[in-house]
C-alpha positions in Angstrom: 127.6 107.7 120.1 127.9 109.0 116.6 125.8 107.7 113.7 129.0 106.1 112.3 129.6 104.2 115.6 126.0 103.0 115.7 126.3 101.7 112.1 129.7 100.1 112.9 128.0 98.2 115.8 125.3 96.7 113.7 125.4 93.0 112.8 125.0 91.7 109.3 122.3 89.0 109.2 123.2 85.6 107.9 121.2 84.4 105.0 117.9 83.0 106.3 118.2 84.7 109.7 115.8 87.4 108.6 113.1 84.9 108.0 113.5 83.5 111.5 113.4 87.0 113.0 110.2 87.8 111.1 108.5 84.6 112.1 109.7 85.0 115.7 108.3 88.6 115.8 104.9 87.6 114.4 104.4 84.8 117.0 103.2 87.6 119.3 100.5 88.7 116.9 99.9 90.5 113.6 102.0 93.4 112.6 102.7 95.7 109.7 106.1 95.7 108.0 107.4 98.8 109.6 106.3 97.5 113.0 108.1 94.2 112.4 111.3 96.1 111.5 111.0 98.2 114.6 110.4 95.2 116.8 113.5 93.6 115.5 115.5 96.7 116.1 114.2 97.3 119.6 114.5 93.6 120.8 118.1 93.5 119.5 118.9 96.8 121.4 119.6 98.5 118.0 122.2 95.8 116.9 120.0 94.7 114.1 118.3 97.2 111.7 116.4 95.7 108.8 116.2 97.9 105.8 113.0 98.1 103.8 114.8 96.8 100.8 115.4 93.5 102.7 112.3 93.4 104.9 109.5 93.7 102.3 110.9 91.1 99.8 111.3 88.7 102.8 107.7 89.3 103.9 106.5 88.7 100.3 108.7 85.5 100.0 107.3 84.2 103.4 103.8 85.0 102.3 104.3 83.1 98.9 105.5 80.1 100.9 102.3 80.1 102.9 104.0 80.9 106.2 102.3 84.4 106.5 99.0 85.8 105.4 98.1 89.5 105.2 95.3 91.9 105.5 95.0 95.6 104.8 94.0 97.6 108.0 94.4 101.1 109.5 97.7 101.5 111.5 98.2 103.3 114.7 99.1 106.4 112.7 95.7 106.2 111.0 97.2 105.0 107.7 96.4 102.1 105.5 99.0 99.3 106.1 99.4 95.7 105.3 99.4 93.6 108.4 101.1 90.2 108.4 100.4 87.2 110.6 101.7 83.7 111.0 99.6 80.9 109.4 99.5 77.4 111.0 102.2 76.4 108.5 104.3 79.5 109.5 104.0 78.4 113.2 105.4 75.0 112.3 108.1 76.6 110.2 109.1 78.9 113.1 109.7 75.8 115.3 111.9 74.3 112.5 113.8 77.5 112.1 114.3 77.8 115.9 115.8 74.3 115.9 118.1 75.0 113.0 119.2 78.2 114.7 120.1 76.4 117.9 122.1 73.8 115.9 124.0 76.7 114.2 124.7 78.4 117.6 126.1 75.2 119.1 128.2 74.5 116.0 129.7 78.0 116.0 130.3 77.8 119.7 132.2 74.5 119.3 134.5 76.2 116.7 135.2 79.1 119.0 136.7 76.8 121.6 140.4 76.3 121.6 141.6 73.1 120.0 142.4 70.5 122.7 145.6 68.4 122.1 
């Protein structure tokens, strides 16, 4: 598969979806920004690739809302990295975002069905 084919198969994220994916990823434990992006890419089987220009502003936004907290630590590559983790408020928000996502999926699925006469 060429790089163009891989890019063409990526899915653009709906507004707010990135927040859900970040919260979902961090439910398994603290992670640095690059690791969060990699986890989303891997779990989506390369369909979703979050660019740093989108990821880091989202992380800062979620932290400012109190849904994440962060600490500077050494990464696996022995580099200083900011690790993010869910706060209790973030865990509650994750449940709300999951519920909203399920409602959206059901609504889209309903619109995809043929109209019954």
